[in-house]
A tleap script that builds the chain and sets N, CA, C and O, in Angstrom:
source leaprc.protein.ff14SB
mol = sequence {
  NMET SER GLU ARG ARG ARG PHE VAL ARG ILE
  GLU PHE HIE ALA ARG ILE ASP LEU SER GLN
  GLY PRO PHE ILE TRP PRO VAL GLU LEU LEU
  ASP LEU SER LEU LYS GLY LEU LEU ILE GLN
  LYS PRO GLU PRO TRP LEU GLY ASP ILE LYS
  GLN PRO PHE ILE ALA ASP ILE HIE LEU SER
  PRO GLU ALA GLU ILE LYS MET GLU VAL ARG
  LEU THR HIE ASP ASP HIE GLY HIE LEU GLY
  PHE VAL CYS GLU ARG ILE ASP GLN GLU SER
  ILE ALA HIE LEU ARG ARG LEU VAL ASP LEU
  ASN ARG ASP ASP HIE ASP GLU GLY VAL LEU
  GLU ARG GLU LEU ALA ALA LEU ILE HIE CLEU
}
set mol.1.N position { 18.467 9.767 -0.451 }
set mol.1.CA position { 17.975 8.409 0.284 }
set mol.1.C position { 17.006 7.677 -0.613 }
set mol.1.O position { 17.324 6.491 -0.698 }
set mol.2.N position { 15.940 7.985 -1.302 }
set mol.2.CA position { 15.564 7.015 -2.146 }
set mol.2.C position { 16.009 6.306 -2.790 }
set mol.2.O position { 15.185 5.427 -3.045 }
set mol.3.N position { 17.237 6.091 -3.416 }
set mol.3.CA position { 17.550 5.058 -4.048 }
set mol.3.C position { 18.057 3.664 -2.925 }
set mol.3.O position { 18.456 2.602 -3.404 }
set mol.4.N position { 17.960 3.887 -1.478 }
set mol.4.CA position { 17.998 2.889 -0.598 }
set mol.4.C position { 17.179 2.574 -0.088 }
set mol.4.O position { 17.490 1.665 0.681 }
set mol.5.N position { 15.723 2.928 -0.037 }
set mol.5.CA position { 14.284 2.070 -0.255 }
set mol.5.C position { 14.021 0.795 -0.666 }
set mol.5.O position { 13.919 0.628 -1.881 }
set mol.6.N position { 13.857 -0.352 0.217 }
set mol.6.CA position { 13.637 -1.516 -0.755 }
set mol.6.C position { 11.746 -1.284 -0.591 }
set mol.6.O position { 11.103 -2.294 -0.879 }
set mol.7.N position { 11.206 -0.466 -0.307 }
set mol.7.CA position { 9.872 -0.401 -0.202 }
set mol.7.C position { 8.951 0.699 -0.985 }
set mol.7.O position { 9.096 1.908 -0.803 }
set mol.8.N position { 8.495 0.434 -1.407 }
set mol.8.CA position { 7.643 1.627 -2.031 }
set mol.8.C position { 7.028 2.314 -1.437 }
set mol.8.O position { 6.161 1.773 -0.751 }
set mol.9.N position { 7.129 3.745 -1.381 }
set mol.9.CA position { 6.542 4.987 -0.132 }
set mol.9.C position { 4.849 4.730 -1.195 }
set mol.9.O position { 4.679 4.249 -2.315 }
set mol.10.N position { 3.944 5.269 -0.255 }
set mol.10.CA position { 2.987 5.702 -0.687 }
set mol.10.C position { 2.673 7.679 0.012 }
set mol.10.O position { 3.289 8.023 1.020 }
set mol.11.N position { 2.033 8.350 -0.457 }
set mol.11.CA position { 1.926 8.980 0.024 }
set mol.11.C position { 0.411 9.417 0.393 }
set mol.11.O position { -0.516 9.549 -0.407 }
set mol.12.N position { 0.376 9.651 2.095 }
set mol.12.CA position { -1.031 9.371 2.671 }
set mol.12.C position { -0.991 10.494 3.709 }
set mol.12.O position { -0.073 10.942 4.395 }
set mol.13.N position { -2.055 10.747 3.620 }
set mol.13.CA position { -2.181 11.986 4.938 }
set mol.13.C position { -3.389 10.883 5.875 }
set mol.13.O position { -3.978 9.838 5.599 }
set mol.14.N position { -3.343 11.623 6.847 }
set mol.14.CA position { -3.799 10.755 8.055 }
set mol.14.C position { -2.929 11.235 9.637 }
set mol.14.O position { -1.735 11.165 9.929 }
set mol.15.N position { -4.243 11.775 10.505 }
set mol.15.CA position { -3.337 12.029 11.660 }
set mol.15.C position { -3.326 10.905 12.265 }
set mol.15.O position { -4.184 10.083 11.939 }
set mol.16.N position { -2.451 10.602 13.198 }
set mol.16.CA position { -2.095 9.045 13.730 }
set mol.16.C position { -1.134 9.898 15.365 }
set mol.16.O position { -0.900 11.080 15.618 }
set mol.17.N position { -0.897 8.929 15.943 }
set mol.17.CA position { -0.696 9.335 17.599 }
set mol.17.C position { 0.589 7.826 17.395 }
set mol.17.O position { 0.644 6.679 16.952 }
set mol.18.N position { 1.668 9.164 18.265 }
set mol.18.CA position { 2.852 8.579 18.081 }
set mol.18.C position { 3.027 8.445 19.307 }
set mol.18.O position { 2.985 9.531 19.884 }
set mol.19.N position { 3.260 7.324 20.162 }
set mol.19.CA position { 3.602 7.362 22.053 }
set mol.19.C position { 5.040 6.551 22.195 }
set mol.19.O position { 5.541 5.770 21.387 }
set mol.20.N position { 5.404 6.866 23.128 }
set mol.20.CA position { 6.686 6.884 23.544 }
set mol.20.C position { 6.310 7.052 25.475 }
set mol.20.O position { 6.226 8.130 26.064 }
set mol.21.N position { 6.150 5.720 26.087 }
set mol.21.CA position { 6.268 5.870 27.646 }
set mol.21.C position { 5.115 6.670 28.159 }
set mol.21.O position { 4.014 6.123 28.088 }
set mol.22.N position { 5.171 7.697 28.590 }
set mol.22.CA position { 4.219 8.857 28.920 }
set mol.22.C position { 3.633 9.823 27.799 }
set mol.22.O position { 2.601 10.463 27.994 }
set mol.23.N position { 4.257 9.879 26.775 }
set mol.23.CA position { 3.848 11.167 26.356 }
set mol.23.C position { 3.099 10.084 25.141 }
set mol.23.O position { 3.089 8.863 24.988 }
set mol.24.N position { 2.426 11.400 24.311 }
set mol.24.CA position { 1.718 10.845 23.418 }
set mol.24.C position { 1.482 11.874 22.626 }
set mol.24.O position { 0.802 12.769 23.128 }
set mol.25.N position { 1.943 12.055 21.232 }
set mol.25.CA position { 2.069 12.910 19.649 }
set mol.25.C position { 1.152 13.145 19.523 }
set mol.25.O position { 1.066 13.296 20.742 }
set mol.26.N position { -0.486 13.529 18.958 }
set mol.26.CA position { -1.096 13.615 17.897 }
set mol.26.C position { 0.040 14.187 16.795 }
set mol.26.O position { 0.893 15.075 16.795 }
set mol.27.N position { -0.386 13.288 15.971 }
set mol.27.CA position { 1.084 14.102 14.232 }
set mol.27.C position { 0.255 14.011 13.322 }
set mol.27.O position { -0.868 13.522 13.452 }
set mol.28.N position { 0.808 14.556 12.120 }
set mol.28.CA position { 0.368 14.428 10.302 }
set mol.28.C position { 1.246 13.421 10.015 }
set mol.28.O position { 2.470 13.452 10.144 }
set mol.29.N position { 0.307 12.192 9.473 }
set mol.29.CA position { 1.130 11.132 8.705 }
set mol.29.C position { 1.294 11.550 7.306 }
set mol.29.O position { 0.253 11.890 6.744 }
set mol.30.N position { 2.585 11.605 6.498 }
set mol.30.CA position { 2.598 12.451 5.378 }
set mol.30.C position { 2.835 10.989 4.724 }
set mol.30.O position { 1.890 10.628 4.021 }
set mol.31.N position { 3.877 10.109 4.816 }
set mol.31.CA position { 3.737 8.572 4.119 }
set mol.31.C position { 4.217 7.157 4.540 }
set mol.31.O position { 4.949 6.884 5.492 }
set mol.32.N position { 3.592 6.215 3.532 }
set mol.32.CA position { 4.407 5.071 4.968 }
set mol.32.C position { 4.278 4.320 4.027 }
set mol.32.O position { 3.531 4.639 3.102 }
set mol.33.N position { 5.182 2.767 4.017 }
set mol.33.CA position { 5.311 1.929 2.932 }
set mol.33.C position { 5.262 1.268 4.284 }
set mol.33.O position { 5.234 1.692 5.439 }
set mol.34.N position { 5.261 -0.431 3.489 }
set mol.34.CA position { 5.266 -1.595 4.184 }
set mol.34.C position { 6.336 -1.665 5.964 }
set mol.34.O position { 6.041 -2.326 6.960 }
set mol.35.N position { 7.539 -0.738 5.774 }
set mol.35.CA position { 8.416 -1.014 6.480 }
set mol.35.C position { 8.355 0.561 7.214 }
set mol.35.O position { 8.671 0.350 8.385 }
set mol.36.N position { 8.155 1.672 7.084 }
set mol.36.CA position { 8.404 2.851 8.239 }
set mol.36.C position { 6.813 3.491 7.468 }
set mol.36.O position { 5.808 3.185 6.826 }
set mol.37.N position { 7.636 4.690 8.201 }
set mol.37.CA position { 6.257 5.936 7.870 }
set mol.37.C position { 7.085 7.447 7.773 }
set mol.37.O position { 8.162 7.318 8.356 }
set mol.38.N position { 6.986 8.263 7.448 }
set mol.38.CA position { 6.979 9.805 7.821 }
set mol.38.C position { 6.444 10.331 8.381 }
set mol.38.O position { 5.350 10.251 7.821 }
set mol.39.N position { 6.288 11.071 9.410 }
set mol.39.CA position { 5.521 12.474 9.948 }
set mol.39.C position { 6.588 13.643 10.421 }
set mol.39.O position { 7.752 13.711 10.816 }
set mol.40.N position { 5.238 14.710 10.078 }
set mol.40.CA position { 5.522 15.894 10.185 }
set mol.40.C position { 6.010 16.062 12.400 }
set mol.40.O position { 5.415 15.784 13.441 }
set mol.41.N position { 6.828 16.421 12.179 }
set mol.41.CA position { 7.898 16.691 13.656 }
set mol.41.C position { 6.545 17.546 14.579 }
set mol.41.O position { 6.014 18.639 14.381 }
set mol.42.N position { 6.356 16.681 15.435 }
set mol.42.CA position { 5.430 17.882 16.718 }
set mol.42.C position { 6.221 18.189 17.345 }
set mol.42.O position { 7.269 17.586 17.577 }
set mol.43.N position { 5.682 19.721 17.948 }
set mol.43.CA position { 6.973 20.631 18.994 }
set mol.43.C position { 5.582 20.563 20.253 }
set mol.43.O position { 4.378 20.512 20.000 }
set mol.44.N position { 6.138 20.582 21.392 }
set mol.44.CA position { 7.878 20.123 21.423 }
set mol.44.C position { 7.876 18.601 21.195 }
set mol.44.O position { 6.927 17.841 21.389 }
set mol.45.N position { 8.979 18.321 20.794 }
set mol.45.CA position { 9.691 17.004 20.946 }
set mol.45.C position { 10.689 16.754 22.044 }
set mol.45.O position { 11.720 17.288 22.451 }
set mol.46.N position { 9.792 15.500 22.411 }
set mol.46.CA position { 10.492 15.260 23.730 }
set mol.46.C position { 10.764 13.326 23.683 }
set mol.46.O position { 10.763 12.378 24.468 }
set mol.47.N position { 10.914 13.525 22.621 }
set mol.47.CA position { 10.993 11.363 21.883 }
set mol.47.C position { 12.619 11.347 22.567 }
set mol.47.O position { 13.461 12.243 22.510 }
set mol.48.N position { 12.708 10.088 23.177 }
set mol.48.CA position { 14.275 9.314 23.318 }
set mol.48.C position { 14.767 8.878 22.507 }
set mol.48.O position { 14.724 7.673 22.754 }
set mol.49.N position { 15.651 9.122 20.908 }
set mol.49.CA position { 15.667 8.427 20.566 }
set mol.49.C position { 16.106 6.803 20.409 }
set mol.49.O position { 16.518 6.293 19.367 }
set mol.50.N position { 15.968 6.308 21.341 }
set mol.50.CA position { 16.818 5.692 21.803 }
set mol.50.C position { 16.247 4.364 22.066 }
set mol.50.O position { 16.777 3.254 22.122 }
set mol.51.N position { 14.771 4.839 22.246 }
set mol.51.CA position { 13.909 3.731 22.983 }
set mol.51.C position { 13.116 3.630 21.889 }
set mol.51.O position { 12.971 4.529 21.061 }
set mol.52.N position { 12.522 2.408 21.855 }
set mol.52.CA position { 11.381 2.422 20.512 }
set mol.52.C position { 9.692 3.697 21.074 }
set mol.52.O position { 9.480 4.110 22.214 }
set mol.53.N position { 8.818 3.986 19.798 }
set mol.53.CA position { 7.504 4.431 19.776 }
set mol.53.C position { 6.540 3.285 19.404 }
set mol.53.O position { 6.710 2.148 18.965 }
set mol.54.N position { 5.309 4.125 19.796 }
set mol.54.CA position { 4.206 2.983 19.350 }
set mol.54.C position { 3.812 4.295 18.106 }
set mol.54.O position { 4.177 5.455 18.296 }
set mol.55.N position { 3.139 3.935 17.039 }
set mol.55.CA position { 2.888 4.401 15.889 }
set mol.55.C position { 1.358 3.988 15.645 }
set mol.55.O position { 1.173 3.292 14.647 }
set mol.56.N position { 0.138 4.347 16.484 }
set mol.56.CA position { -1.431 4.111 16.053 }
set mol.56.C position { -1.999 4.952 14.936 }
set mol.56.O position { -1.934 6.181 14.924 }
set mol.57.N position { -2.877 3.796 13.469 }
set mol.57.CA position { -2.864 4.835 12.382 }
set mol.57.C position { -4.603 4.490 12.766 }
set mol.57.O position { -5.028 3.352 12.967 }
set mol.58.N position { -5.140 5.294 12.792 }
set mol.58.CA position { -6.836 4.862 12.982 }
set mol.58.C position { -7.477 4.997 11.392 }
set mol.58.O position { -7.621 5.989 10.677 }
set mol.59.N position { -7.768 3.674 11.187 }
set mol.59.CA position { -8.398 3.994 10.027 }
set mol.59.C position { -9.269 4.420 9.812 }
set mol.59.O position { -9.410 5.189 8.862 }
set mol.60.N position { -10.575 3.947 10.941 }
set mol.60.CA position { -11.774 3.857 11.251 }
set mol.60.C position { -12.596 3.217 12.367 }
set mol.60.O position { -12.985 2.080 12.099 }
set mol.61.N position { -12.862 3.585 13.275 }
set mol.61.CA position { -13.433 2.990 14.417 }
set mol.61.C position { -13.468 1.110 14.735 }
set mol.61.O position { -13.291 0.417 15.737 }
set mol.62.N position { -13.770 0.849 13.391 }
set mol.62.CA position { -12.711 -0.554 13.710 }
set mol.62.C position { -11.497 -1.222 13.058 }
set mol.62.O position { -11.113 -2.369 13.288 }
set mol.63.N position { -11.220 -0.779 12.632 }
set mol.63.CA position { -9.694 -0.801 11.665 }
set mol.63.C position { -8.154 -0.352 12.427 }
set mol.63.O position { -8.296 0.770 12.913 }
set mol.64.N position { -7.413 -0.638 12.555 }
set mol.64.CA position { -6.091 0.276 12.783 }
set mol.64.C position { -4.931 -0.444 12.458 }
set mol.64.O position { -4.801 -1.605 12.070 }
set mol.65.N position { -3.976 0.584 12.718 }
set mol.65.CA position { -3.085 -0.095 12.406 }
set mol.65.C position { -2.205 0.452 13.230 }
set mol.65.O position { -2.232 1.612 13.641 }
set mol.66.N position { -1.269 -0.531 13.525 }
set mol.66.CA position { -0.475 -0.408 14.931 }
set mol.66.C position { 1.098 -0.946 15.003 }
set mol.66.O position { 1.245 -2.163 14.891 }
set mol.67.N position { 2.052 -0.285 15.147 }
set mol.67.CA position { 3.198 -0.611 14.897 }
set mol.67.C position { 4.351 -0.070 16.196 }
set mol.67.O position { 4.169 0.918 16.907 }
set mol.68.N position { 5.665 -1.102 16.269 }
set mol.68.CA position { 6.745 -0.558 17.046 }
set mol.68.C position { 7.398 0.148 16.373 }
set mol.68.O position { 7.413 -0.279 15.218 }
set mol.69.N position { 8.038 1.149 16.516 }
set mol.69.CA position { 8.810 2.103 15.564 }
set mol.69.C position { 9.768 2.695 16.367 }
set mol.69.O position { 9.680 3.108 17.524 }
set mol.70.N position { 11.013 2.675 15.328 }
set mol.70.CA position { 12.565 3.707 15.827 }
set mol.70.C position { 12.697 4.173 14.889 }
set mol.70.O position { 12.580 3.723 13.749 }
set mol.71.N position { 13.062 5.512 15.393 }
set mol.71.CA position { 13.200 6.827 14.808 }
set mol.71.C position { 14.560 6.400 13.911 }
set mol.71.O position { 15.488 5.756 14.400 }
set mol.72.N position { 14.531 6.765 12.823 }
set mol.72.CA position { 16.315 6.675 11.941 }
set mol.72.C position { 16.270 8.344 11.067 }
set mol.72.O position { 16.947 8.847 10.170 }
set mol.73.N position { 15.649 8.585 11.506 }
set mol.73.CA position { 15.718 10.502 10.950 }
set mol.73.C position { 15.139 11.284 11.278 }
set mol.73.O position { 13.974 11.195 11.664 }
set mol.74.N position { 15.893 12.399 11.205 }
set mol.74.CA position { 14.978 14.164 12.013 }
set mol.74.C position { 15.946 15.066 11.017 }
set mol.74.O position { 17.138 15.364 11.082 }
set mol.75.N position { 14.841 15.382 10.015 }
set mol.75.CA position { 14.929 16.415 8.935 }
set mol.75.C position { 14.288 16.923 8.851 }
set mol.75.O position { 13.213 16.434 9.200 }
set mol.76.N position { 14.261 18.364 8.328 }
set mol.76.CA position { 13.566 19.414 7.846 }
set mol.76.C position { 11.959 19.627 8.296 }
set mol.76.O position { 11.012 19.911 7.563 }
set mol.77.N position { 11.974 19.311 10.285 }
set mol.77.CA position { 10.635 19.085 10.305 }
set mol.77.C position { 9.869 17.981 9.990 }
set mol.77.O position { 8.651 18.092 9.852 }
set mol.78.N position { 10.594 16.648 9.826 }
set mol.78.CA position { 9.970 15.425 9.402 }
set mol.78.C position { 10.701 14.475 10.523 }
set mol.78.O position { 11.849 14.601 10.949 }
set mol.79.N position { 9.908 13.678 10.815 }
set mol.79.CA position { 10.598 12.362 11.378 }
set mol.79.C position { 10.507 10.984 10.617 }
set mol.79.O position { 9.430 10.392 10.541 }
set mol.80.N position { 11.389 10.606 10.188 }
set mol.80.CA position { 11.017 9.238 9.488 }
set mol.80.C position { 11.374 7.905 10.681 }
set mol.80.O position { 12.227 7.716 11.548 }
set mol.81.N position { 10.227 7.185 10.160 }
set mol.81.CA position { 10.484 5.838 11.369 }
set mol.81.C position { 10.374 4.623 10.596 }
set mol.81.O position { 9.567 4.475 9.677 }
set mol.82.N position { 11.193 3.771 10.984 }
set mol.82.CA position { 11.517 2.369 10.637 }
set mol.82.C position { 10.691 1.372 11.672 }
set mol.82.O position { 10.766 1.521 12.892 }
set mol.83.N position { 9.821 0.238 10.985 }
set mol.83.CA position { 9.130 -0.706 11.600 }
set mol.83.C position { 9.709 -1.593 12.033 }
set mol.83.O position { 10.304 -2.270 11.195 }
set mol.84.N position { 9.871 -2.199 14.103 }
set mol.84.CA position { 10.220 -3.064 14.367 }
set mol.84.C position { 9.391 -4.039 14.238 }
set mol.84.O position { 9.677 -5.059 13.610 }
set mol.85.N position { 8.221 -3.835 14.837 }
set mol.85.CA position { 7.464 -5.022 15.152 }
set mol.85.C position { 5.485 -4.468 14.586 }
set mol.85.O position { 4.869 -3.610 15.218 }
set mol.86.N position { 5.015 -5.047 13.613 }
set mol.86.CA position { 3.816 -5.086 13.689 }
set mol.86.C position { 2.893 -6.359 13.567 }
set mol.86.O position { 3.305 -7.374 13.005 }
set mol.87.N position { 1.280 -6.246 14.264 }
set mol.87.CA position { 0.797 -7.883 14.107 }
set mol.87.C position { 0.416 -8.110 12.752 }
set mol.87.O position { 0.686 -7.391 11.790 }
set mol.88.N position { -0.385 -9.416 12.762 }
set mol.88.CA position { -0.703 -9.878 11.691 }
set mol.88.C position { -2.206 -8.830 11.103 }
set mol.88.O position { -2.544 -8.600 9.942 }
set mol.89.N position { -2.615 -8.540 11.923 }
set mol.89.CA position { -4.105 -7.759 11.760 }
set mol.89.C position { -3.110 -6.521 10.829 }
set mol.89.O position { -3.108 -6.447 9.601 }
set mol.90.N position { -2.553 -5.895 11.481 }
set mol.90.CA position { -2.328 -4.342 11.237 }
set mol.90.C position { -1.209 -4.480 9.952 }
set mol.90.O position { -1.080 -3.508 9.209 }
set mol.91.N position { -0.419 -5.691 9.715 }
set mol.91.CA position { -0.074 -5.879 8.421 }
set mol.91.C position { -1.297 -6.292 7.336 }
set mol.91.O position { -1.187 -5.942 6.161 }
set mol.92.N position { -2.247 -6.910 7.710 }
set mol.92.CA position { -3.237 -7.255 6.573 }
set mol.92.C position { -3.761 -6.175 6.946 }
set mol.92.O position { -4.742 -6.544 6.301 }
set mol.93.N position { -4.297 -4.487 7.654 }
set mol.93.CA position { -4.256 -3.535 6.788 }
set mol.93.C position { -3.768 -2.660 6.166 }
set mol.93.O position { -4.311 -1.930 5.336 }
set mol.94.N position { -1.992 -2.680 6.761 }
set mol.94.CA position { -1.154 -1.800 6.040 }
set mol.94.C position { -0.695 -2.201 4.334 }
set mol.94.O position { -0.225 -1.434 3.494 }
set mol.95.N position { -1.067 -3.880 4.181 }
set mol.95.CA position { -0.851 -4.299 3.061 }
set mol.95.C position { -2.430 -3.842 1.829 }
set mol.95.O position { -2.449 -4.098 0.625 }
set mol.96.N position { -3.261 -3.330 2.410 }
set mol.96.CA position { -4.394 -3.030 1.812 }
set mol.96.C position { -4.491 -1.871 1.468 }
set mol.96.O position { -4.643 -1.704 0.258 }
set mol.97.N position { -4.431 -0.270 2.611 }
set mol.97.CA position { -3.702 0.745 2.924 }
set mol.97.C position { -2.820 0.687 1.003 }
set mol.97.O position { -3.260 1.031 -0.094 }
set mol.98.N position { -1.801 0.228 1.332 }
set mol.98.CA position { -0.438 0.613 0.449 }
set mol.98.C position { -1.287 -0.168 -0.940 }
set mol.98.O position { -1.572 0.628 -1.835 }
set mol.99.N position { -1.630 -1.376 -1.138 }
set mol.99.CA position { -2.062 -1.853 -2.400 }
set mol.99.C position { -3.251 -0.938 -3.233 }
set mol.99.O position { -3.390 -0.838 -4.452 }
set mol.100.N position { -3.869 -0.454 -2.394 }
set mol.100.CA position { -4.869 0.589 -2.952 }
set mol.100.C position { -4.535 2.110 -3.247 }
set mol.100.O position { -5.200 2.774 -4.042 }
set mol.101.N position { -3.091 2.774 -2.307 }
set mol.101.CA position { -2.858 4.141 -2.663 }
set mol.101.C position { -1.516 3.834 -3.591 }
set mol.101.O position { -0.708 4.762 -3.641 }
set mol.102.N position { -1.255 2.849 -4.194 }
set mol.102.CA position { 0.373 3.200 -4.768 }
set mol.102.C position { 0.242 3.218 -6.386 }
set mol.102.O position { -0.807 3.023 -7.000 }
set mol.103.N position { 1.355 3.457 -6.885 }
set mol.103.CA position { 0.399 4.177 -8.128 }
set mol.103.C position { 1.003 2.976 -9.062 }
set mol.103.O position { 0.391 2.743 -10.105 }
set mol.104.N position { 2.199 2.174 -8.745 }
set mol.104.CA position { 2.234 1.173 -9.163 }
set mol.104.C position { 1.652 -0.190 -8.867 }
set mol.104.O position { 2.141 -0.916 -8.002 }
set mol.105.N position { 0.264 -0.640 -9.828 }
set mol.105.CA position { -1.234 -1.401 -9.184 }
set mol.105.C position { 0.120 -2.792 -10.071 }
set mol.105.O position { -0.593 -3.637 -10.613 }
set mol.106.N position { 1.321 -3.075 -10.250 }
set mol.106.CA position { 2.059 -4.372 -10.153 }
set mol.106.C position { 1.942 -5.287 -9.188 }
set mol.106.O position { 2.708 -5.036 -8.258 }
set mol.107.N position { 1.256 -6.307 -9.019 }
set mol.107.CA position { 0.839 -6.763 -8.008 }
set mol.107.C position { 2.037 -7.979 -7.425 }
set mol.107.O position { 1.890 -8.846 -6.563 }
set mol.108.N position { 3.254 -7.638 -8.281 }
set mol.108.CA position { 4.342 -8.667 -7.996 }
set mol.108.C position { 5.411 -8.112 -7.378 }
set mol.108.O position { 6.394 -8.697 -6.923 }
set mol.109.N position { 5.085 -6.542 -7.384 }
set mol.109.CA position { 5.964 -5.818 -6.962 }
set mol.109.C position { 5.502 -5.545 -5.221 }
set mol.109.O position { 6.391 -5.265 -4.416 }
set mol.110.N position { 4.105 -5.655 -4.790 }
set mol.110.CA position { 3.937 -6.133 -3.714 }
set mol.110.C position { 4.341 -6.953 -3.052 }
set mol.110.O position { 4.841 -6.672 -1.963 }
set mol.111.N position { 4.239 -8.413 -3.566 }
set mol.111.CA position { 4.440 -9.646 -3.259 }
set mol.111.C position { 5.786 -9.948 -2.703 }
set mol.111.O position { 6.012 -10.726 -1.776 }
set mol.112.N position { 6.879 -9.070 -3.541 }
set mol.112.CA position { 7.981 -8.902 -3.240 }
set mol.112.C position { 8.541 -8.381 -2.251 }
set mol.112.O position { 9.515 -8.852 -1.665 }
set mol.113.N position { 7.794 -7.060 -1.909 }
set mol.113.CA position { 7.890 -6.741 -1.057 }
set mol.113.C position { 7.295 -6.928 0.954 }
set mol.113.O position { 7.591 -6.332 1.989 }
set mol.114.N position { 6.367 -8.085 0.596 }
set mol.114.CA position { 6.035 -8.675 1.480 }
set mol.114.C position { 7.232 -9.997 1.758 }
set mol.114.O position { 7.671 -10.216 2.887 }
set mol.115.N position { 7.611 -10.727 0.656 }
set mol.115.CA position { 8.173 -11.157 1.009 }
set mol.115.C position { 9.550 -10.853 1.231 }
set mol.115.O position { 10.174 -11.843 1.610 }
set mol.116.N position { 10.356 -9.623 1.100 }
set mol.116.CA position { 11.623 -9.301 1.937 }
set mol.116.C position { 11.169 -8.330 3.417 }
set mol.116.O position { 12.081 -7.883 4.113 }
set mol.117.N position { 9.844 -8.097 3.759 }
set mol.117.CA position { 9.589 -7.732 4.784 }
set mol.117.C position { 9.556 -9.156 5.763 }
set mol.117.O position { 10.078 -9.413 6.848 }
set mol.118.N position { 9.102 -9.566 5.280 }
set mol.118.CA position { 9.349 -11.425 6.183 }
set mol.118.C position { 10.280 -11.595 6.010 }
set mol.118.O position { 10.145 -12.818 5.985 }
set mol.119.N position { 11.567 -11.423 5.787 }
set mol.119.CA position { 12.723 -11.747 5.921 }
set mol.119.C position { 13.551 -10.995 6.490 }
set mol.119.O position { 14.574 -11.554 6.887 }
set mol.120.N position { 13.447 -9.834 6.677 }
set mol.120.CA position { 13.859 -8.534 7.388 }
set mol.120.C position { 13.955 -9.085 9.517 }
set mol.120.O position { 14.264 -8.242 10.360 }
savepdb mol mol.pdb
quit
């Protein structure tokens, strides 16, 4: 699967809120990229795979990353999501977070990923 990824993923563990309609699951974020995230599957899991979810990553009392996501895979107790919508403020926080935590500090890689994200 990693061969198909177009975006560098960073390991980043945090508690986030995943919501859909009346359901809110506090979940463990395992990793993320500019285009998606991987979480620990909550129990019980009542999510509707045909409907979008909202992922709310609380970075601090003043900063959060909020994105609309779609479930792409459910494997071995993990759920993978792709970002469908994100606002400008959240993308700025996400870019900074990815930039600070990635192993490859080649600025060109991040710029190419942002350009690809804009074109998707």
